[in-house]
C-alpha positions in Angstrom: 125.1 74.5 30.6 126.4 77.8 32.0 125.0 80.9 30.3 128.6 82.2 29.7 129.8 78.9 28.2 130.0 78.8 24.3 129.8 75.0 24.2 127.2 73.5 22.0 125.4 70.2 22.7 128.0 69.0 25.2 130.7 69.1 22.6 133.1 71.0 24.8 136.8 71.8 24.0 137.2 74.4 26.7 137.4 72.0 29.7 134.6 73.7 31.6 132.8 71.8 34.3 129.3 72.9 33.1 129.5 70.6 30.1 130.6 67.5 32.0 134.2 68.0 31.1 136.8 68.2 33.8 136.0 64.8 35.3 139.5 63.7 34.5 138.5 61.3 31.7 139.2 61.9 28.0 138.9 59.3 25.3 142.2 58.8 23.6 141.3 56.3 20.9 138.8 56.4 18.1 136.7 53.5 16.9 137.3 52.3 13.3 134.0 53.9 12.3 135.1 57.2 13.8 138.5 57.0 12.0 136.8 56.3 8.7 134.3 59.2 9.2 137.2 61.7 10.1 139.3 60.5 7.1 136.3 60.8 4.7 135.6 64.3 6.0 139.3 65.2 5.6 139.3 63.8 2.0 136.2 65.9 1.1 138.0 69.0 2.4 141.1 68.2 0.4 139.0 67.7 -2.7 137.4 71.1 -2.2 140.9 72.7 -1.7 142.1 71.1 -4.9 139.1 72.4 -6.8 139.8 75.9 -5.4 143.4 75.8 -6.4 142.5 74.6 -9.9 140.0 77.4 -10.3 142.5 79.9 -9.1 145.1 78.7 -11.5 142.6 78.8 -14.4 141.8 82.4 -13.5 145.4 83.4 -13.4 146.1 81.8 -16.8 143.3 83.8 -18.5 
């Protein structure tokens, strides 16, 4: 990994060649397990957002 590169553990979004990106191949499809994992993570984030909104509303109503 290049010293100037901010990529961590090969998870590169910048397209730099030092992380193995730039070879012209990018996956376009997720496995079923990956889809489930992403959706579960998204659901957890939404639940936290809902909780924050409910807390904010409760504070405003005081």
